[in-house]
N, C-alpha and C positions, 0 to 999 in steps of 0.2 A: 417569175418570180418563183424560186424551189418550193416543190411539194413536202410539207410540214409530216413530219414523221412520231410517230407513238402515239399514245393515248393524252388526250389532250385535255382530259377530266385526273390524269393521273394526280394525285394530292389532295384530291378534294374531296371532304366529306360524303358518301353517298345521300341519298336524299331521305329525308326517313318521311315515310307513308302514316297513316294516320293509323294509331294502334287499336288491332283489332283483342277485345277480351276472348278467353279461351275458360271454358266451362273445363272444370278438371272431373274426372271420372267418379269421383265423392261428389260432388255436387248432381251428378246427373244421377245417382243413385239415391241418394237425398231426397231428388224431387219424384223421381221413378217412386219410392215407396211415401212420398207425399208426407214426412218427417218436418217437422218445425225443429229448432236447437234445441229448445227446451225437452223433446222426446229421442235426442240420440242419444244419449246414454243409459236409456230405456229399451232399445230396438232392439230385439231379438235378433232380427234379420239384418239389421246394420251391422251388430259386431259379428255376426259370422261371416257378412262379405268382409267386415275390415281386417280378420282373423287371417280369413283366405290369404287378403292383394297389401297387410300391412307392410311388407318390404317391396312393393312393386308399385304402387297409387300411391297419390296424396292423400294422408290422413292426417286431419288437426293434431297437433301433440297433445295437447289436452284431452282429446279424448281416448287416445291410446292409453296414456297414463291411467284416467278411471275406469278405465277396462283393466288396468294392469299386463297389457301385452307391451314386452319384451320388442325393441326392432333392432335388427340386426344394420348394422353400420359397415361401410364399406369403404368407408373414407380412412 
């Protein structure tokens, strides 16, 4: 029998492993500052962190709007 050539899995979808949830930088900071969602808008530390990182990190849009921040859009 002749040797088979090529990738026998060509065209087959790759197996999808378990979905691993990721924690955003925003969620890490909120946990570090020990804030609850109702404290987000009033937190000056979170607002300052968001001001420095608003164009590079995920921050909920509603929170940015509540603080009056404008977002630089590169799209």
